[in-house]
N, C-alpha and C positions, 0 to 999 in steps of 0.2 A: 508492566502488564503486557501481555501479548495480544496483538490484534490479528484479525483474519483478513487476508487478501485473497481476492478472487482473480485467478488468471484464466483468460479465455484465448484459445488458439483459433485464429481465423485466417481464412484464405485472403491473400492480398489481391482483392479484386473489388471493383466498383460496387458500392452498396452493402458490402458485408458488415462493416462497422455499424452502419445504420440499422441493420437487422438486429444486432446485439442490443443497441440502444432502444430499439422498439420493444423488445421483450422486457427490458427493465422498466420502461415507461408504462407499458400495459399492466405491469404488476406493482406499480407505484413504488418502485425502488429508486432511491435517491443515490446518485453518484457523488461521493464526497471527495474523491481524488482518483486520478487515472494517469497511467503511463502507457504509451503505445510505442512498441519497437517493431520494426519491420525488416523483412528481407524481400527479395524479389518474389518469393512464393507464398509466404505466410506472415502473419503478424502475431505478436504476443501482447494482448491487452491486459494490463494489471489494474485492478480496481479495488478501492476501498468503498464499500457500499453500505447503505442503511440496514440491509438484511442479507447477509452473505449466504445463509443457508437457502433461503427462498430464491435468491439469484442463481445459485448453482443449480438448484432443482429445475427452475424454469428454463434456464439456458440449455441444460442437458436435455430436457424434454424437446427443445427446439432444434436439437441436433448439434449443439456446440460442445466441443471438448473443453472441459473446465477442471480446474484444480483449486482447492482451498489450501492456502499456505499460512504459516505463522510468520508474522513480521513484527517489528517494533515501530510504533509511532512515537516519536520523541519530541517532546515540547521543549524548545530552546528559546532563549531570549532573542528578540529581534534586534540584534546589534552586531556590528562588524566583528568578525572573528569567532562568533559563537559556534558555528558549524565546524570550522577548522579546528577549534579546540577540542570539540567532542571527537572528531575523527582522529585527532592525534592521540587522545587517550585510548581509543580502541586499538589503534595501530601499535601503541606502546605495549598493549596487552595481547598482542598477536591475534587480533580479530580483524579479518578482512571484510570490508563492506562489498558484497557481491553486486548490489545495485541500490539505488536510492532515487526518490523523487519527492517533490514537495506536496504539501497538503495545505489547502487554503481553507481557513475557518474564520468565523466571526470572533476573533480574539486578538489581543495585542501581541501575542507570542507567535513565533513561527513554528511550524510542525514539519517534520520530514519523516518519510517512511523508509526504514532501513531493512535490508535483508543481510544480516551478518552471517559469517561462516559458522559461528557458534552462538546460537540464539540465547540460550540460558546464561552463558558466561557474559555475553555482551549486555544482557539485561541487568545482571548483577553489577557489572562495572559502571554502567550508566546510572543506575539508581544509587550506588555508593558515592557517586560524584554529586549527588543531589539533583540530578536531572530526572524529570518526571516522564514516565512512559504512559501511554493512554490506550485503553481497550477499544475495541470496535464499538461497544455500546456507548462509551463516553464520547467518542467521535460523533456518533449519530445525534447526540444530545447537545453538542456545542452550537 
């Protein structure tokens, strides 16, 4: 299953991240996972949230540049080598992982958010290996 990720472009200056978080808080939107990458001038905040459409609308209304992207949230066993094995299968099938970050939920399994170079092909490969992918709605209910 494909999940939705919200990306927010923010200036790299004091208080700007807090402004994004305030908009989400005011609209009762829960952050399920996030990744923040920065340069000297701007930051790219990637989020998995409880309501991505409302998040995008409210942040856009507040003047933030946002994008919704399709990603895979992959449920893997929480044991040594699980992630490496999954990445090896993708690589063997000519899939590049453009970026990845962890997702913490109340579960005995580990979750990672992947942005592969070919989303549909990667999803098929992953599910054919017996690995479960999770939708945005399922994440919000974990």
